[in-house]
Backbone as CSV, one residue per row, in Angstrom:
resi,resn,N_x,N_y,N_z,CA_x,CA_y,CA_z,C_x,C_y,C_z
1,MET,47.314,21.696,9.468,46.840,20.736,10.321,45.383,20.667,10.432
2,ALA,44.626,21.800,10.482,43.212,21.977,10.361,42.673,21.391,9.109
3,VAL,43.428,21.538,7.981,43.059,21.008,6.697,42.906,19.464,6.635
4,VAL,43.882,18.935,7.272,44.091,17.602,7.445,42.891,17.030,8.233
5,ILE,42.623,17.674,9.305,41.555,17.149,10.152,40.165,17.162,9.407
6,ILE,40.007,18.224,8.770,38.755,18.432,7.887,38.768,17.391,6.861
7,VAL,39.768,16.978,6.221,39.744,16.003,5.130,39.477,14.695,5.768
8,VAL,40.118,14.510,6.978,39.786,13.097,7.663,38.291,12.976,8.066
9,ILE,37.762,14.096,8.591,36.315,14.013,8.873,35.444,13.841,7.757
10,VAL,35.794,14.565,6.828,35.108,14.358,5.394,35.073,12.750,5.029
11,VAL,36.353,12.088,4.792,36.521,10.855,4.573,35.663,9.894,5.248
12,VAL,35.655,10.212,6.751,34.981,9.398,7.782,33.416,9.421,7.476
13,VAL,33.136,10.594,7.197,31.637,10.762,7.069,31.295,10.043,5.661
14,VAL,32.002,10.179,4.732,31.607,9.650,3.284,31.747,8.121,3.640
15,LEU,32.763,7.552,4.124,32.786,6.214,4.398,31.740,5.631,5.258
16,GLY,31.277,6.210,6.153,30.154,5.999,7.117,29.056,5.993,6.341
17,GLY,28.673,7.060,5.497,27.524,6.916,4.681,27.344,5.927,3.762
18,GLY,28.765,5.621,3.159,28.624,4.459,2.194,28.369,2.988,2.785
19,VAL,28.905,2.949,4.115,28.570,1.645,4.849,27.083,1.598,5.127
20,LEU,26.491,2.664,5.586,25.148,2.702,6.048,24.342,2.432,4.743
21,ALA,24.574,3.078,3.619,23.959,2.811,2.436,24.003,1.455,1.840
22,PHE,25.159,0.827,2.046,25.322,-0.651,1.514,24.676,-1.640,2.399
23,ASN,24.678,-1.407,3.775,24.059,-2.236,4.715,22.505,-2.034,4.447
24,GLY,21.987,-0.939,4.223,20.617,-0.879,3.850,20.282,-1.538,2.650
25,LEU,20.967,-1.490,1.490,20.650,-2.372,0.301,20.813,-3.768,0.530
26,VAL,21.712,-4.161,1.472,21.804,-5.633,1.818,20.452,-6.148,2.620
27,ARG,20.138,-5.371,3.581,18.837,-5.729,4.122,17.720,-5.774,3.399
28,ARG,17.457,-4.818,2.479,16.333,-4.830,1.605,16.340,-6.054,0.487
29,ARG,17.655,-6.306,-0.048,17.719,-7.372,-0.887,17.530,-8.599,-0.151
30,ASN,18.004,-8.937,1.010,17.731,-10.087,1.860,16.072,-10.157,2.144
31,ARG,15.464,-9.143,2.318,13.971,-9.220,2.647,13.368,-9.575,1.250
32,THR,13.852,-9.098,0.236,13.101,-9.508,-1.095,13.331,-10.845,-1.440
33,GLN,14.554,-11.418,-1.146,14.875,-12.905,-1.444,14.170,-13.706,-0.414
34,GLU,14.056,-13.380,0.821,12.953,-14.205,1.740,11.632,-14.195,1.363
35,ALA,11.147,-12.930,0.726,9.744,-12.912,0.307,9.597,-13.968,-0.791
36,TRP,10.520,-13.859,-1.747,10.426,-14.694,-3.024,10.398,-16.257,-2.565
37,SER,11.293,-16.471,-1.491,11.320,-17.874,-1.033,9.956,-18.464,-0.401
38,GLU,9.260,-17.391,0.058,7.951,-17.949,0.479,6.895,-18.233,-0.551
39,ILE,7.045,-17.346,-1.766,6.255,-17.599,-3.091,6.641,-19.010,-3.610
40,ASP,8.090,-19.398,-3.473,8.451,-20.403,-4.115,7.889,-21.709,-3.346
41,VAL,7.957,-21.679,-2.004,7.501,-22.729,-1.207,5.992,-23.015,-1.590
42,GLU,5.004,-22.044,-1.782,3.632,-22.233,-1.847,3.526,-22.642,-3.563
43,LEU,4.229,-22.206,-4.320,4.132,-22.608,-5.724,4.448,-24.160,-5.778
44,LYS,5.543,-24.633,-5.046,5.729,-26.077,-5.002,4.766,-26.858,-4.480
45,ARG,4.067,-26.312,-3.486,3.004,-27.082,-2.745,1.798,-27.119,-3.708
46,ARG,1.449,-26.043,-4.474,0.349,-26.068,-5.433,0.714,-27.102,-6.413
47,HIS,2.045,-27.058,-6.980,2.309,-28.154,-8.080,2.205,-29.620,-7.590
48,ASP,2.417,-29.605,-6.126,2.333,-31.164,-5.563,0.878,-31.604,-5.499
49,LEU,-0.019,-30.667,-5.338,-1.401,-31.100,-5.052,-2.134,-31.295,-6.461
50,ILE,-1.595,-30.737,-7.521,-2.226,-31.110,-8.833,-2.597,-32.423,-9.213
51,PRO,-1.389,-33.259,-9.241,-1.437,-34.679,-9.809,-2.511,-35.475,-9.058
52,ASN,-2.596,-35.373,-7.853,-3.645,-36.026,-7.068,-4.965,-35.496,-7.352
53,LEU,-5.116,-34.158,-7.532,-6.358,-33.740,-7.927,-6.853,-34.175,-9.240
54,VAL,-5.973,-34.144,-10.329,-6.197,-34.789,-11.506,-6.618,-36.249,-11.518
55,GLU,-5.877,-36.926,-10.856,-6.250,-38.330,-10.702,-7.651,-38.661,-10.156
56,THR,-7.987,-37.824,-9.196,-9.316,-37.989,-8.447,-10.336,-37.635,-9.452
57,VAL,-10.127,-36.582,-9.999,-11.324,-36.221,-11.166,-11.341,-37.142,-12.352
58,LYS,-10.208,-37.755,-12.703,-9.999,-38.663,-13.853,-10.826,-40.000,-13.446
59,GLY,-10.804,-40.321,-12.184,-11.583,-41.471,-11.849,-13.063,-41.408,-12.233
60,TYR,-13.469,-40.163,-12.317,-15.257,-39.968,-12.636,-15.359,-39.512,-13.904
61,ALA,-14.398,-38.777,-14.521,-14.498,-37.996,-15.887,-13.760,-38.619,-16.801
62,THR,-13.986,-39.845,-17.192,-13.069,-40.655,-17.971,-12.911,-39.949,-19.467
63,HIS,-13.791,-39.193,-19.779,-14.121,-38.733,-21.243,-13.470,-37.342,-21.448
64,GLU,-12.738,-36.889,-20.209,-12.238,-35.382,-20.334,-10.630,-35.490,-20.448
65,GLN,-10.267,-36.338,-21.214,-8.629,-36.378,-21.541,-8.039,-35.044,-21.878
66,GLY,-8.761,-34.249,-22.757,-8.047,-33.232,-23.149,-7.988,-32.183,-21.946
67,THR,-8.802,-32.140,-21.133,-8.551,-31.162,-19.960,-7.517,-31.633,-19.149
68,PHE,-7.434,-33.029,-18.780,-6.406,-33.601,-17.936,-4.886,-33.205,-18.648
69,GLU,-4.892,-33.414,-19.820,-3.599,-33.186,-20.521,-3.151,-31.796,-20.466
70,ALA,-4.160,-30.813,-20.598,-4.025,-29.484,-20.635,-3.504,-29.060,-19.054
71,VAL,-4.035,-29.543,-18.151,-3.539,-29.297,-16.850,-2.122,-29.779,-16.623
72,THR,-1.891,-31.044,-17.069,-0.498,-31.636,-16.763,0.506,-30.752,-17.660
73,ALA,0.102,-30.394,-18.787,1.221,-29.629,-19.484,1.335,-28.215,-19.025
74,ALA,0.327,-27.670,-18.417,0.427,-26.203,-17.854,1.298,-26.268,-16.317
75,ARG,1.209,-27.546,-15.949,1.936,-27.770,-14.561,3.327,-27.844,-14.961
76,ALA,3.604,-28.634,-16.003,5.129,-28.957,-16.481,5.675,-27.623,-16.739
77,GLY,4.879,-26.794,-17.529,5.451,-25.369,-17.925,5.635,-24.546,-16.741
78,ALA,4.925,-24.652,-15.762,4.980,-23.776,-14.631,6.269,-24.233,-13.649
79,ILE,6.395,-25.512,-13.693,7.507,-26.067,-12.976,8.927,-25.624,-13.723
80,ASN,8.791,-25.710,-14.988,10.056,-25.382,-15.904,10.331,-23.803,-15.763
81,ALA,9.324,-23.008,-15.560,9.422,-21.570,-15.559,10.003,-21.295,-14.077
82,GLY,9.562,-22.112,-13.147,9.971,-21.846,-11.864,11.366,-22.029,-11.645
83,ALA,12.121,-23.100,-12.458,13.472,-23.354,-12.337,14.353,-22.081,-12.892
84,THR,13.753,-21.152,-13.517,14.578,-20.016,-13.924,14.659,-19.170,-12.735
85,GLY,13.675,-18.954,-11.808,13.810,-18.022,-10.854,13.477,-16.648,-11.240
86,ASP,12.931,-16.541,-12.527,12.669,-15.102,-13.065,11.297,-14.833,-12.832
87,PRO,10.701,-13.907,-12.158,9.270,-13.613,-11.995,8.451,-13.356,-13.304
88,ALA,9.241,-12.573,-14.264,8.568,-12.257,-15.472,8.351,-13.536,-16.297
89,LYS,8.961,-14.623,-15.930,8.713,-16.005,-16.644,7.785,-16.728,-15.961
90,ILE,7.784,-16.694,-14.766,7.166,-17.618,-13.786,5.565,-17.136,-13.665
91,ALA,5.262,-15.856,-13.797,3.968,-15.420,-13.543,3.017,-15.800,-14.743
92,PRO,3.515,-15.479,-16.152,2.629,-15.994,-17.113,2.330,-17.526,-17.037
93,ALA,3.431,-18.460,-16.665,3.155,-19.790,-16.653,2.248,-20.227,-15.634
94,GLU,2.184,-19.560,-14.332,1.395,-19.753,-13.389,-0.069,-19.431,-13.563
95,ASN,-0.208,-18.301,-14.383,-1.482,-17.869,-14.985,-2.142,-18.798,-15.918
96,MET,-1.356,-19.449,-16.637,-1.819,-20.482,-17.582,-2.256,-21.622,-16.744
97,LEU,-1.593,-21.919,-15.772,-1.839,-23.203,-14.880,-3.327,-22.833,-14.192
98,SER,-3.405,-21.665,-13.641,-4.652,-21.351,-12.997,-5.895,-21.434,-13.999
99,GLN,-5.485,-21.149,-15.131,-6.822,-21.129,-16.292,-7.118,-22.580,-16.413
100,SER,-5.877,-23.433,-16.556,-6.457,-24.914,-16.795,-7.100,-25.619,-15.583
101,LEU,-6.716,-25.054,-14.381,-7.397,-25.703,-13.062,-8.910,-25.071,-13.075
102,ARG,-9.032,-23.990,-13.527,-10.499,-23.662,-13.633,-11.304,-24.469,-14.549
103,SER,-10.635,-24.760,-15.714,-11.424,-25.771,-16.452,-11.690,-27.088,-16.002
104,LEU,-10.536,-27.565,-15.073,-10.739,-28.851,-14.468,-11.936,-28.736,-13.404
105,PHE,-12.006,-27.696,-12.665,-13.080,-27.735,-11.667,-14.475,-27.549,-12.506
106,ALA,-14.464,-26.919,-13.614,-15.767,-26.770,-14.419,-16.174,-28.222,-14.872
107,VAL,-15.292,-29.081,-15.125,-15.536,-30.468,-15.439,-16.043,-31.062,-14.376
108,ALA,-15.423,-31.003,-13.148,-15.924,-31.605,-11.872,-17.334,-31.243,-11.685
109,GLU,-17.674,-29.995,-11.943,-19.088,-29.807,-11.655,-20.118,-30.720,-12.263
110,ASN,-19.727,-31.308,-13.502,-20.559,-32.204,-14.156,-20.687,-33.618,-13.611
111,TYR,-19.966,-33.833,-12.522,-19.907,-35.262,-11.928,-20.272,-35.058,-10.412
112,PRO,-21.605,-34.994,-10.140,-22.023,-34.852,-8.782,-21.608,-36.048,-7.729
113,GLN,-21.105,-37.129,-8.329,-20.607,-38.178,-7.608,-19.220,-37.861,-6.735
114,LEU,-18.561,-36.785,-7.308,-17.375,-36.214,-6.558,-17.610,-35.757,-5.301
115,ARG,-18.947,-35.114,-4.804,-19.143,-34.540,-3.766,-19.114,-35.660,-2.661
116,ALA,-19.286,-36.852,-2.951,-19.004,-37.850,-1.967,-17.557,-38.401,-1.755
117,VAL,-16.708,-37.709,-2.556,-15.294,-38.321,-2.535,-14.533,-37.282,-1.573
118,GLU,-13.968,-37.679,-0.316,-13.508,-37.012,0.594,-12.205,-36.424,0.153
119,SER,-11.416,-37.252,-0.722,-10.095,-36.863,-1.019,-10.226,-35.581,-2.020
120,PHE,-11.362,-35.711,-2.840,-11.538,-34.359,-3.808,-11.700,-33.180,-2.936
121,LEU,-12.617,-33.254,-1.993,-12.960,-32.089,-1.216,-11.913,-31.653,-0.416
122,GLN,-10.919,-32.506,0.169,-9.812,-32.183,0.917,-8.715,-31.572,-0.011
123,LEU,-8.570,-31.989,-1.263,-7.624,-31.400,-2.244,-8.027,-29.974,-2.657
124,GLN,-9.384,-29.797,-2.670,-9.876,-28.428,-3.090,-9.683,-27.605,-1.897
125,GLU,-9.851,-27.922,-0.647,-9.678,-27.209,0.518,-8.279,-26.747,0.453
126,GLN,-7.373,-27.629,0.440,-5.881,-27.370,0.490,-5.449,-26.628,-0.697
127,LEU,-5.862,-26.600,-1.868,-5.456,-25.814,-2.931,-5.991,-24.445,-2.616
128,THR,-7.174,-24.122,-2.218,-7.700,-22.902,-1.790,-6.815,-22.323,-0.887
129,SER,-6.384,-23.052,0.244,-5.595,-22.591,1.294,-4.203,-22.222,0.849
130,THR,-3.726,-22.977,-0.169,-2.429,-22.563,-0.694,-2.536,-21.317,-1.645
131,GLU,-3.670,-21.089,-2.267,-3.861,-19.912,-3.055,-3.789,-18.680,-2.221
132,ASP,-4.580,-18.868,-1.148,-4.632,-17.642,-0.172,-3.271,-17.442,0.359
133,LYS,-2.441,-18.292,0.620,-1.116,-18.093,1.254,-0.211,-17.577,0.170
134,LEU,-0.418,-17.974,-1.169,0.500,-17.649,-2.208,0.265,-16.105,-2.502
135,GLU,-1.114,-15.642,-2.506,-1.536,-14.415,-2.689,-0.935,-13.344,-1.587
136,TYR,-0.761,-13.682,-0.399,-0.229,-12.986,0.617,1.259,-12.950,0.628
137,ALA,1.807,-13.967,-0.048,3.297,-14.041,-0.219,3.654,-13.035,-1.445
138,ARG,2.815,-13.097,-2.402,2.904,-12.237,-3.681,3.069,-10.914,-3.162
139,ARG,2.099,-10.440,-2.462,1.942,-8.964,-1.977,3.106,-8.576,-1.222
140,PHE,3.633,-9.464,-0.303,4.722,-9.118,0.554,6.089,-9.155,-0.378
141,TYR,6.078,-10.048,-1.431,7.308,-9.899,-2.300,7.272,-8.713,-3.150
142,ASN,6.149,-8.162,-3.737,6.147,-7.117,-4.354,6.337,-5.821,-3.743
143,THR,5.819,-5.790,-2.383,6.100,-4.633,-1.603,7.624,-4.453,-1.306
144,SER,8.290,-5.828,-1.038,9.732,-5.664,-0.736,10.463,-5.306,-2.038
145,ALA,10.072,-5.877,-2.945,10.786,-5.512,-4.405,10.634,-4.071,-4.778
146,ARG,9.376,-3.551,-4.418,9.278,-2.012,-4.758,10.196,-1.254,-3.818
147,ASP,10.322,-1.589,-2.540,11.155,-0.763,-1.673,12.587,-0.955,-2.103
148,PHE,13.027,-2.231,-2.417,14.170,-2.306,-2.921,14.695,-1.620,-4.091
149,ASN,13.897,-1.701,-5.062,14.144,-0.911,-6.464,14.274,0.674,-6.236
150,ILE,13.460,1.027,-5.343,13.532,2.534,-5.014,14.794,2.929,-4.364
151,SER,15.326,2.029,-3.564,16.505,2.210,-2.803,17.727,2.280,-3.763
152,LEU,17.583,1.601,-4.773,18.726,1.475,-5.795,18.651,2.863,-6.628
153,GLN,17.719,3.542,-6.684,17.578,4.785,-7.458,17.599,6.087,-6.805
154,THR,17.785,5.850,-5.381,17.771,7.251,-4.605,19.379,7.520,-4.119
155,PHE,19.698,8.570,-4.076,21.102,8.962,-3.743,21.179,8.896,-2.069
156,PRO,22.246,8.411,-1.550,23.597,8.108,-2.197,23.650,6.533,-2.749
157,ARG,22.610,5.844,-2.372,22.713,4.405,-2.657,22.982,4.161,-4.165
158,SER,22.433,4.915,-4.980,22.532,4.675,-6.580,24.062,4.844,-7.018
159,LEU,24.983,5.420,-6.020,26.349,5.469,-6.396,26.978,4.188,-6.205
160,ILE,26.518,3.442,-5.169,27.185,2.132,-4.933,26.521,1.009,-5.364
161,ALA,25.197,1.173,-5.786,24.421,-0.051,-6.097,25.055,-0.945,-7.192
162,SER,25.244,-0.355,-8.338,25.705,-1.063,-9.467,27.046,-1.659,-9.303
163,PRO,28.266,-0.801,-8.698,29.405,-1.371,-8.491,29.535,-2.677,-7.360
164,PHE,28.623,-2.611,-6.619,28.607,-3.719,-5.690,27.546,-4.843,-6.160
165,GLY,27.057,-4.743,-7.142,26.365,-5.934,-7.736,24.763,-5.792,-7.374
166,PHE,24.233,-4.651,-6.886,22.834,-4.641,-6.633,22.128,-4.293,-7.849
167,HIS,21.057,-5.103,-8.233,20.404,-4.870,-9.406,19.001,-4.944,-9.100
168,ALA,17.949,-4.218,-9.903,16.555,-4.154,-9.597,16.015,-5.460,-9.887
169,VAL,15.010,-5.878,-9.209,14.292,-7.123,-9.318,12.920,-6.855,-9.964
170,GLY,12.515,-7.985,-10.420,11.179,-7.905,-11.254,9.912,-8.140,-10.303
171,PHE,8.838,-7.735,-10.525,7.624,-8.005,-9.616,6.904,-9.311,-10.195
172,PHE,6.316,-9.866,-9.349,5.427,-11.201,-9.433,4.033,-10.645,-9.855
173,GLN,3.648,-10.342,-11.002,2.220,-10.068,-11.363,1.451,-11.378,-11.938
174,THR,0.246,-11.279,-11.256,-0.622,-12.410,-11.716,-1.925,-11.745,-11.935
175,ASP,-2.829,-12.582,-12.515,-4.095,-12.189,-12.679,-4.871,-12.648,-11.622
176,GLU,-5.278,-11.752,-10.646,-5.929,-12.141,-9.354,-7.312,-12.818,-9.747
177,ALA,-7.967,-12.427,-10.699,-9.327,-13.288,-11.088,-8.899,-14.681,-11.335
178,GLU,-7.762,-14.958,-11.953,-7.409,-16.402,-12.236,-6.805,-17.085,-11.026
179,ARG,-6.433,-16.542,-9.971,-5.885,-16.996,-8.901,-6.953,-17.815,-7.943
180,ALA,-8.142,-17.080,-7.851,-9.067,-17.710,-7.148,-9.450,-19.081,-7.443
181,VAL,-9.574,-20.082,-6.469,-9.941,-21.453,-6.829,-11.495,-21.646,-6.804
182,PRO,-12.177,-22.001,-7.942,-13.507,-21.879,-8.002,-14.324,-22.938,-7.111
183,GLU,-15.202,-22.725,-6.427,-15.994,-23.604,-5.608,-16.716,-24.485,-6.554
184,VAL,-16.547,-25.907,-6.477,-17.341,-26.648,-7.166,-18.761,-26.789,-6.601
185,SER,-19.867,-26.510,-7.407,-21.125,-26.627,-6.926,-21.841,-27.736,-7.497
186,PHE,-22.149,-28.685,-6.623,-23.050,-29.806,-7.009,-24.400,-29.692,-6.646
187,ALA,-25.134,-28.811,-7.428,-26.400,-28.435,-7.058,-27.434,-29.610,-7.425
188,ASN,-28.241,-29.897,-6.723,-29.287,-30.939,-6.971,-30.299,-30.442,-7.860
189,PRO,-30.685,-31.108,-8.898,-31.669,-30.681,-9.591,-33.173,-30.531,-9.010
190,ALA,-33.885,-29.316,-9.293,-34.962,-29.044,-8.624,-36.070,-30.224,-8.766
191,ALA,-36.430,-30.554,-7.458,-37.458,-31.653,-7.336,-38.824,-31.299,-8.010
192,PRO,-39.480,-32.313,-8.589,-40.762,-31.831,-9.159,-41.814,-31.551,-8.086
193,PRO,-42.737,-30.519,-8.418,-43.666,-30.292,-7.343,-44.635,-31.481,-6.880
194,ALA,-44.627,-31.620,-5.502,-45.625,-32.843,-5.245,-47.153,-32.602,-5.477
195,THR,-47.460,-33.782,-6.057,-48.895,-33.690,-6.607,-49.879,-34.026,-5.339
196,THR,-50.938,-33.127,-5.180,-51.857,-33.570,-3.976,-53.150,-33.849,-4.730
197,VAL,-53.476,-34.977,-4.113,-54.627,-35.728,-4.654,-55.987,-35.323,-3.698
198,SER,-56.708,-34.530,-4.416,-57.944,-33.964,-3.709,-59.013,-35.010,-3.577
199,GLY,-59.780,-35.106,-2.598,-60.984,-35.748,-2.564,-62.166,-35.089,-3.151
200,PRO,-63.286,-35.877,-3.255,-64.433,-35.399,-3.678,-65.066,-34.129,-3.203
201,PRO,-65.472,-33.220,-3.827,-65.982,-31.874,-3.280,-67.119,-32.113,-2.007
202,SER,-67.047,-31.313,-1.081,-67.912,-31.619,-0.003,-69.264,-30.858,-0.336
203,ALA,-70.164,-31.249,0.430,-71.520,-30.669,0.078,-71.636,-29.052,0.293
204,THR,-70.642,-28.560,1.099,-70.682,-27.179,1.185,-69.746,-26.425,0.147
205,ASP,-69.081,-27.194,-0.713,-68.260,-26.534,-1.781,-69.176,-25.927,-2.835
206,SER,-68.746,-24.893,-3.519,-69.719,-24.170,-4.536,-69.659,-25.166,-5.708
207,PRO,-70.604,-25.363,-6.229,-70.781,-26.387,-7.455,-70.140,-25.550,-8.820
208,SER,-70.008,-24.279,-8.734,-69.557,-23.700,-9.816,-67.984,-23.634,-9.872
209,GLY,-67.364,-23.896,-8.712,-65.965,-23.793,-8.525,-65.309,-25.089,-8.808
210,PRO,-63.992,-25.091,-8.937,-63.279,-26.316,-9.126,-62.660,-26.692,-7.737
211,PRO,-62.604,-28.128,-7.585,-62.277,-28.500,-6.216,-60.999,-28.004,-5.800
212,THR,-60.734,-27.504,-4.407,-59.486,-27.041,-3.974,-58.555,-28.255,-3.806
213,ALA,-57.199,-27.911,-4.411,-56.166,-28.836,-4.366,-55.476,-28.930,-3.160
């Protein structure tokens, strides 16, 4: 009888530990999926802003067709990569899009007229805000993914992870230098120094020195 009780206790403990381990994996997986959904929202917002930005700059920089086509192509590539849901494919595509956006803003700097275009300034501000939110979401996702992956490798969760369909997730790695939206500077050219017209020298001026400007 004592043996039966011991066996029952062991079984209950094992089952209880398995349930706790399973629930822990579920919570971490859900947190990781939630974090990824935040990235997805910000990426879509970023993609939606770009066509209006391109059209605004295009209205002033009509001879920069190559840059516009590069941004459009990079955006299409990022959207296609996003449809896969695979961070390993999405991150390089988004880095390419960031590089093309930097080229677009570099073009915009050559057209000071844009500083009077309210829509351009608003789009730049919205894109900057989106990049900031995206960076926060990326950090949250990578932290959640790290915790989830570690859980899959630790005992006793490692015993139930694979049989119950839990698999490691990839990190969303980006080039942080490329993420920053460059601030477009429309610096005014330096004004030429004002010329002061001097009057005739006064009687008290030294005859050997030039007139004071």
